[in-house]
N, C-alpha and C positions, 0 to 999 in steps of 0.2 A: 961726672958730668950730668947736669940736670937736663931732663927732657921736657919739652913744653907739650901741653895738651893739644890734641888735634884741633884744627880750626873749626870743625863742624860741631864741636862740643863746647858748651858754656862752662866757665870755671865755677859758676854758681849752681847751687842745687836747683833742679827744675821744680816749679810750683804747679801742681795740677790745676787746670782751669776749673772754676766753680761759678755757678750762676744761681741767682736768687731773684725774688720778686723785686728787691731793691735795685738790682742791676737793670731789670726791664724798666722800672719806673725812672731810673736815672736816664735811660735812653730817651724815654718819652719826654721828660722834663728838659733834656738837652735840646730836643727838636720840637719843643712845644708850639712854637710859632707855625711850623709846617703842619703839625697835627691840627691845630685850631683852624688854620686857614682852610684846609681841605674839608674838615668836618662842617664848618659854617657854610662853606660854598655849596656842598651837597645839600645841606638842610635848607638853605635859602632858595636854591634852584628848584628842588622838589616842591617846596611849599609854594613858590610862585607859580609853577606849572599847575599844581593841584588846584589852586584857587583861581587861576586865570582861565584854564580850559573850561569850555561850557559843559554843563551837566548832560550826561547821556542817559536816556531812558530806554528801557527794554519792554516792549509789548509782546505778550505771549498768548497764543491761542492753542487749545488742545483739540485734536480731532481723533475720535475713536472709530476704528475700523471694525465692523462686526458683520455677522451673517444673519441679519434679521429676516431676510427673504431670499429665496433662490432666484438666480438669474433665469430668464426665459431661454431655454435651449433652442437653437435654430433647427436641430434635428427633431422630427416628430416622433418622439419616443415616450411612450406612456409608462408611468410608474405609479404604484399605489402609495409610495412613501415620498415625502418631501426630501429632496436632496439639499441639505444645508451643510456644506463643508466647513471645516475649521479654517480659521484665518491663518495663513502661512506667512513666513517672512517674505516670500516673493510677493504676496498680495500687498503687504505693507510697503515694500520697496517700490512697487508699481504706483501706489498712491503718492509716495514721496516724489517720484519722478514727475508725476502730473503736477504736483504743487510747485516744483522747481522749473517747470517748462517755461521757455521764453515766451511762447504764445500766450500762456496764462498771465505772465507778468505784463506783457504789452497790452493785452486786453484790459487788464485792471487799470493800468496807468492811462490808457486812452479814455476810459470813463472819467477819470479825475481831470484829464486835460480838457475834455469836453465841458466838464462842470466848472473849470477854471479854479481848481483848488490845489494845484501843484505849487509847492513853495518855490521861492526864488533860488537861483543857483548860488552856491557859496563861493568864497574866494578860492578855496582849495580846488573846487571843481573847475573854475575858470582857469586856474593855473595849470591843471593837468591838461585841459583842452589846448591851451597855448603851447605847452611843451610838445604835445602830440602833433599839433599842426606844424611846429617848427622842425620836427623830425621827419616830416613828410607823411604823416599818418592821415587817414581819411577823416574828414571833418564830420563830426557827429551832431545829429540833431538833439534838441532838448529831450525828446522822448528816449533816444538812444542812451543819453547820459543818465537819465533816471533809471533805465533798465539796468545799466551797468552798476549804478550805485545800489539798486535794490538787490541785485545778485550778490554784491559784496557784503551787504549788511544783513541779508536775509539768511536765516539758518533753519533748516528743516531736518529734523532727526527723529528717530524712533526711540521712545522711552524704553529703557532696558526692561526686558521680561514682560512687556505689555503689548497691547494692540493699539496703543495711543501714539499719535504723531504730534510732535510739538513744533509749532511754527513761531519763530522768534524774529523780531526786527528791532534794531537799535537806531535811535535817532535823537537829536537834541530837542526835537519838537514832539512831545508826548501825544498831543492831540492828532497831529498828522500821522504819526506812527500807528495810533489806534485805528484811525479811519482806514489806513492802508491795509492793515492786517484783517480788519473786518471785511473790506471789499474783496481781498484776496481769497478768504475762506468762502465767501458767497459765490464768487466766480468759479472757484474750484468745484463746488457742488454742481453748478450748472455744466461745467466742462466734463465732469466725471459722469453725469447722467447721459451726456451725449456719447461719450467714449464707450461706456459699458453696455448701453442698451440702445442701439441705433433704431431710428424710427422706421427703417425699411422692414422691420419684422412684421409690422401690422399689415401693409399691403401684400407681403409675401404670403402670410398665413391666410389672408382674405382670398387671394387667388387660388391657393391650394384648397381652401374650403369649398369654393365654387366648383372646382374640378371634381372634388370628392363627392359633392352632392349629385353631380351629373352621372358619375360612375355608379353611385348607389341607385339612382333612378333606373339606369339601364339594367343593372343586376336584378332589381325587383321586378321589372317588366319581363325579363327573360324567365324568371322563376314563375311568375303568374301565368305566362303563356304556356309554359311546359305543363304546369299542373292542369290547366284547362284542356289542352290538347290530349293529354294522357288520361283524362277523366279520373284523377286521383283525389282522394280525400286525405289531406295532410293534417296531422295532429301536431300542434305546436308543443315543443318540449325542449329539453336540453340538447346541446349540439351533439353530444355523444350517443343520443338515442335515435334509433332508426325511425324516420318520419312515417314509414308505412308499416310499422310494427303491428298495430291493431289489425290492419287488413290482412297482413301475412299470417297473423295468429289465427284469424277466422278461417282462412283458406287451408292452413295446416290442420286445423281441427277437422274440417270436412274431409280433407285428404286422408287423414288417419282413419276416419270412419269408413271411407270407401275402400281403403286398403284392407281393413278388417273384414268387410263384407266380401272383398275379392278373395281373400284367403279362405273364408268359409265356403265360397262358391267353388273354389278349386277342390276343396275337400269333398264337397257334395258331388262334383263331377266324377271324382275318382270313385266315390261310393257307388254312384249310379252305373258307372262303367263296369265295375266288378259285378254288380247285380245283373246287368245285361248279359255279361259273359256266362254267369252261372245259370240264368234262365235259358239261354240259348243251348247250353250243354244239356240241361234237363229236357228241353223240348225235343232235341234230337233223339233222345233215348225213349221218349214216350210215343206210341203209335197214334197216328192221326184219327183212325176209325176203328171201331169195335163191331163185331158181329152181333145182330139183334134178331130175335124171333119174330117180332111184330114191328114192322116199320113201314111208314108211308112210302109209297112209290115216289121217290124224289127224282127229279130230272136235274140236269146241270144248271138250269135257270134258278131252281129253288136253292141249290147250294150256293150259287153266286149271290142270291139275296141274303142268305144267312151270313156269308162271309162279309158282305158289305155292312150288314147290321152290326156284326161284331166290331168291325173297324170303326163304324160311327160311334158306337158306345165307348170304345177305347179312346177315341179322339175327344169325346165329351168329358170322360174322366180326367184326361190330361188338362183340358181347358178349365175345368171347374176348380182346379187347384190355384189358378192364377186370377180367374175372373169370377164375378158374381153370377148367379143363375139368370139374372135379367140381361146379361150381355147379349148383344145381337148375334154373335157367332154361336153362342150356346143355344139361343132360341132357334136358329136355323138348323143346328144339329138335332135338336129335339123334334123339329118338324120332319126332318128326313128320317129319323128313327121311327117316328109314328107311321109314316107312309110305308117304310120297309116292313114293319110288323104287320100292318094291315094287309099288305100284298102277300106276305108269307102266310098269314092266316087264311086268306082267300084261296091260295093255291092248295093249302093243306085240306081245306074243306072240299074242294072239287075232286081231289085225287084220293083214291082208296089206298089203304096201307098194304104193303107187300113185305115179305120177309127179305131183308137185305142188311147191309152193315149200316152203322150209325156213327156219328162223330163222337170221339172220345171226350167226355167232359173234362178229364184231367189234362188231356192235350190242349183242349180248348181253353182251360183256365191258365195253363202255362203260357199259351200263346197270348192270351189277354194280358197277363202279367208282363210278358216280354215286351209287348207293344207299349204298355203303360211305362215300363222302365225306360224304353227307348225315347218315349215322348218326354219323360222327366229329364233324361240325359240331354236331349236336345234343348229343353228349356233352360237347364242349368248352364249349358254352353252358351246359349244366347244371352243369358243374364251375365255370365262371365265376360263375354265380349263387350256388352254394354258398360259394365263396371270398369273394364280395362280401358275403354275409350274415355270414360269420365276421369279415371286416374291420370291418364296421359294428358288430358286437357288441364287438370288441376296442376300437374307438374309443369306444364308449359306456362300456366298462369304464375306459378311460383317463380319460375325462371325469369319471366317477363317483369314481375314485381321486383326481383333482385336487380335487374338491369336498370329499371326505373328508379329504384331506390338509390343506386349509385349516382345516376345523373342528377336526381333530386338533391342528394346530399351535397354533390359538388356545387350545384347552383345555390343551395342554401348557404354553403360555406363561403362562396364568392359574395353573396349578398351580405352575409354577416361581416366578412372582412371589409367590404365597402362601407358598411354602416359604422364599424369601429374606426375606420380611417376618417370618415366624415366627422364623427363625434370627436375624435382626437384633434383634428385640425380646427374644428369649431372651438374646442376648449382652448387650444393653443392661441387661436386668434383672439379670444376673449382675454386670456392671460396677457398676451402681448399688448393689447389695447389698454388694459388696466395698468400694466407696467409702464407704458409710455405716459399715461396720465399721471401716475405716481411720480415718474421722473420729472414731468413738467412741474409738478408741485414740490419737487426736491425731496420726495419721500424715498430716500435711497438708503443703502445699507452702510452709510457712514453718518456719524453724528458729531456735532460740535459739542464736545464735552465741556470745554471752557472757552467761552467767547472772549474776544479781545476787549480789554478794559484799560482805561487810562492808569498808568502806574502811579503809585503813591509817592515813591522816592526814586531817585536816579540810581543806576547801577554803577556808574562811573562819573567822575573819579571817586575813589574811596579814600577820603581825606585821612582818616585815622590810620588806616593801613599804610598809606603812602608816607605819612609822617614817621610812623614806627620804622618802616623800611629805610627811610632817609637817615634816621638816627643810627640804625644798625649799620648801614652801608658807610655812613660818615665815620663811625668809630672804627670799623674794620679797615676801611680804606686809609684812614689817617694813621692807624697803627702800622699798616703795611708800608706806607710811604716813610714813616719814621724809622723803621728798622732797615728799610732800603737805603735811606740817607746815612744811617749809622754804618752800614756795610761799606759805603764808599768814603766815609770820614776817617782819616788816619791821624787825627790829633788826639792828645791825651787830656782828659779833664779831671781825672782822679788818680790817686796813688795806686789804687787797685788795678786800673787799666795798665799802668806802667809795669807792675809786677806780672800781670797776665800776658801782656804783649812781649815784654823783653825777657821775662823769666828770671829777673834779678831782684833781690830784696830792696825795698824802699827804706832808706835811712831817715830821711826827713823831707818835709814839704813846706814851702813858704806860701801862704795864701795871698791872693791878690786883693788889695784894698783899693776900692774906687776913691 
């Protein structure tokens, strides 16, 4: 019994599918009308649009942001170095925002509107206004429409890795676009000058300068009054130098000399004191009178005159060490000594001599030396007291000069601070005035690197590129449509298709003759 093959299997050997360039070309030629229709349609439409659309011109201006001069700080801060910071990305972005601000665009367009040079509205703008009004939108004025158009077609961007800002505007009217970009950059310079350096800085610093001048005058008057009232001699010099240093140095030199003399006087007092002690001890051991074989008969009055004469001579010896012989006190003592000697001689002449004791010359000499030593000790002590008084007085002067120096230094520091503040405010006022004047003349730290110029050729449409793209799109699109149509086409046109689709060998084919 014969078995039939399963229905899912063909009784003919399976022919593996194969594809070649001929097969693809066969598909293209099979649907050549569709391919040509799509290709020509794309080419005609793109060509028509390219040559019908009006030419678009792009006007570009370049603005370079730099730090050619420092901004005037509102804080009165002095510096010996010019602070010129590097331009940061934030600085450039700030300038871009100023350029794109609505107020700047409106101001620029208002100037054109006042001059009557704004172009007429196009059909597309009117169409958008009509659609917006029909949808319940707010009715826009002509200026509002121009602002919207300017915002749409204006491009402000930072050139990569530079401090340059590029302002671009596209329009079908190159002359209008050039005028608009030129006016926009000029208006930007004026707006930037107002934003970055307000004019209020000048009256502010002027007011502060006036107040600083008044404080300086008050500080100088206080200093002059104190110097006059204290009777000081101020020597000008650096701030870190004591203004009373010369006067202090002179007082200190005199004080050093006095202290040296005081020390010498103290040593002299000690020496005289020891001498007085030694003479007193020797005097106590020596008898006052000695026995004599032949001696005038002396009475107590004679002894009193002799004692007074010795005392006067000792006092004269003490004074002669400190004063000259023509001193009045020494002359008085000489007169008294002369009278005492004359009286003593008169008494000795009248009285006869008797045998009795006489004054010991050694005792008398020791007594004389003791009196002289005591007088010298008293003089040394008096000199020490006078020197000590002078030293105390000079120390008080030094202390007073120290206190005056502190007050004077404080007053001078206040006057110097007031002067520095006044000079600083005056400098800042002048800098602010110059800055405002420079801003009024548009001398700012941005520059028009490339002004707007009428473009030589349009940037759109790009005819060659559009035609090339139309050809490429037409070919690729036509091929895609062709193979898509082939995918949905179930008819056989060649024997190879029969073998591929059915998997059976083709024995013969009869061509169709027209």
